[in-house]
Backbone as numpy.savetxt, mean C-alpha at the origin, in Angstrom:
# Nx Ny Nz CAx CAy CAz Cx Cy Cz
3.36 3.46 -15.97 2.81 2.42 -15.29 2.15 1.33 -15.91
1.57 1.34 -17.56 1.50 0.23 -17.84 2.47 -0.81 -17.94
3.97 -0.52 -18.02 4.96 -1.22 -18.09 4.99 -1.86 -16.85
5.05 -1.40 -15.58 5.06 -2.01 -14.22 3.55 -2.94 -13.96
2.47 -2.75 -14.53 1.57 -3.64 -14.25 1.71 -5.00 -15.46
2.15 -4.94 -16.26 2.89 -5.75 -17.20 3.79 -6.59 -16.69
5.16 -6.10 -15.97 6.15 -7.16 -15.14 5.57 -7.92 -14.22
4.46 -7.38 -13.41 3.62 -7.60 -12.00 3.08 -9.28 -12.80
2.45 -8.94 -13.80 1.59 -9.84 -14.47 2.42 -11.27 -14.73
3.26 -10.72 -15.38 4.29 -11.64 -16.07 5.11 -12.30 -15.13
5.45 -12.00 -13.77 6.20 -12.37 -12.94 5.71 -13.12 -11.80
4.51 -13.19 -11.67 3.53 -14.13 -10.60 3.17 -13.22 -9.38
3.57 -12.07 -9.57 3.79 -11.38 -8.10 1.85 -10.94 -8.04
1.51 -11.11 -6.82 0.11 -10.79 -6.75 -0.04 -9.44 -6.68
-1.46 -9.10 -7.43 -1.71 -7.94 -7.35 -3.16 -7.69 -6.63
-3.22 -6.77 -5.83 -4.20 -6.07 -5.38 -4.85 -5.04 -5.56
-5.97 -4.98 -5.87 -7.19 -3.81 -5.90 -7.51 -3.30 -4.71
-6.94 -2.22 -3.77 -7.53 -2.12 -2.74 -9.00 -1.12 -2.75
-9.73 -1.72 -2.04 -11.26 -1.18 -2.21 -11.12 0.64 -1.70
-11.93 1.20 -2.31 -11.96 2.80 -2.07 -12.18 3.19 -0.43
-12.91 2.44 0.18 -13.18 3.04 1.87 -11.96 2.24 2.50
-11.06 1.43 2.07 -9.71 1.05 2.92 -8.63 1.89 2.06
-8.63 2.62 0.98 -7.58 3.11 0.70 -7.51 4.58 1.09
-8.58 5.29 1.11 -8.40 6.86 2.00 -8.58 6.95 3.36
-8.22 5.69 3.93 -8.11 5.75 5.36 -6.81 5.04 5.84
-6.06 6.03 6.61 -4.57 5.70 6.73 -4.41 4.39 7.51
-5.56 4.46 8.57 -5.42 2.99 9.43 -5.69 2.19 9.08
-7.01 1.98 8.23 -7.49 0.66 7.41 -6.33 0.28 6.38
-5.82 1.25 5.78 -4.81 0.65 4.67 -3.82 0.19 5.32
-3.09 0.76 6.45 -1.86 0.28 6.99 -2.46 -1.54 7.34
-3.67 -1.46 8.03 -3.99 -2.87 8.27 -4.12 -3.77 7.38
-5.09 -3.36 6.11 -4.57 -3.95 4.83 -3.45 -4.50 4.15
-2.53 -3.71 4.40 -0.89 -4.16 3.74 -0.75 -5.08 4.57
-0.52 -4.87 6.11 0.09 -5.72 6.98 -0.69 -7.16 6.83
-1.96 -7.16 6.94 -2.66 -8.17 6.85 -2.51 -9.20 5.56
-2.39 -8.52 4.74 -2.14 -9.55 3.27 -0.47 -9.38 2.79
0.20 -9.08 3.73 1.68 -8.89 3.73 2.25 -8.57 2.43
1.77 -7.14 2.34 1.92 -6.46 1.11 3.33 -5.75 1.12
4.09 -5.86 0.45 5.43 -4.92 0.71 6.19 -3.65 -0.47
5.04 -4.09 -1.67 5.41 -2.82 -2.36 4.19 -2.13 -2.97
4.05 -0.86 -3.13 2.69 -0.59 -3.69 3.05 0.89 -4.22
2.17 1.29 -5.18 2.43 2.44 -6.00 1.25 3.27 -5.42
1.81 4.58 -5.24 0.88 5.36 -4.40 0.84 6.76 -5.38
-0.13 7.40 -5.36 -0.42 8.84 -5.83 0.32 9.66 -4.85
0.86 11.01 -5.23 1.58 11.44 -4.41 0.50 12.06 -3.14
-0.59 12.22 -3.48 -1.74 12.77 -2.39 -1.88 11.76 -1.44
-1.79 10.58 -1.58 -2.11 9.44 -1.00 -1.03 9.25 -0.10
0.12 9.26 -0.49 1.54 9.36 0.31 1.56 10.08 1.12
1.09 11.29 0.87 1.03 12.39 1.62 0.34 12.15 2.90
-0.70 11.93 2.78 -1.76 11.42 3.94 -1.15 10.26 4.70
-0.82 8.99 4.21 0.00 8.22 4.78 0.94 8.87 5.74
1.92 9.20 5.05 3.36 9.71 5.77 2.67 10.86 7.00
1.45 11.54 6.69 1.06 12.41 7.98 0.41 12.04 9.13
0.23 10.55 8.80 -0.83 9.55 9.59 -0.07 9.26 11.31
-0.83 9.34 12.25 -0.15 9.60 13.49 -0.31 8.00 14.06
0.36 7.85 15.19 0.34 6.72 15.97 1.62 5.66 15.61
1.14 4.14 15.87 2.12 3.32 15.65 2.20 2.97 13.94
1.02 3.57 12.91 0.78 3.39 11.69 2.39 3.18 11.13
3.33 3.96 10.77 4.37 4.30 10.08 5.48 2.77 10.73
5.49 2.85 12.04 6.85 2.43 12.74 6.32 0.80 12.76
5.30 0.48 13.10 4.74 -1.19 12.98 4.28 -1.49 11.71
3.01 -1.35 11.55 2.51 -1.59 10.17 2.81 -1.71 8.97
3.90 -0.47 8.67 4.11 -0.34 7.44 5.99 -0.66 7.36
6.43 -1.14 8.40 7.74 -1.73 8.26 8.35 -2.20 7.17
7.38 -3.21 6.53 8.24 -4.27 5.78 7.86 -3.91 4.35
7.27 -2.28 4.41 7.42 -1.71 2.72 8.24 -1.07 2.49
8.57 -1.33 0.96 9.85 -1.09 0.17 9.64 0.25 -0.67
């Protein structure tokens, strides 16, 4: 994890710290990622599972740019 953060800092890639009230709400998280044009994110396994289980257009539209 530390290595990833160092790479981010030295390559000039923007680093976002997402607030708790957003990160734990899949709909708000998807909107935040879309609004800030975030294309890569490190997930904990439980957060990724919650996001993948979210329903609606969440995964198909709002997260289609994620890699």
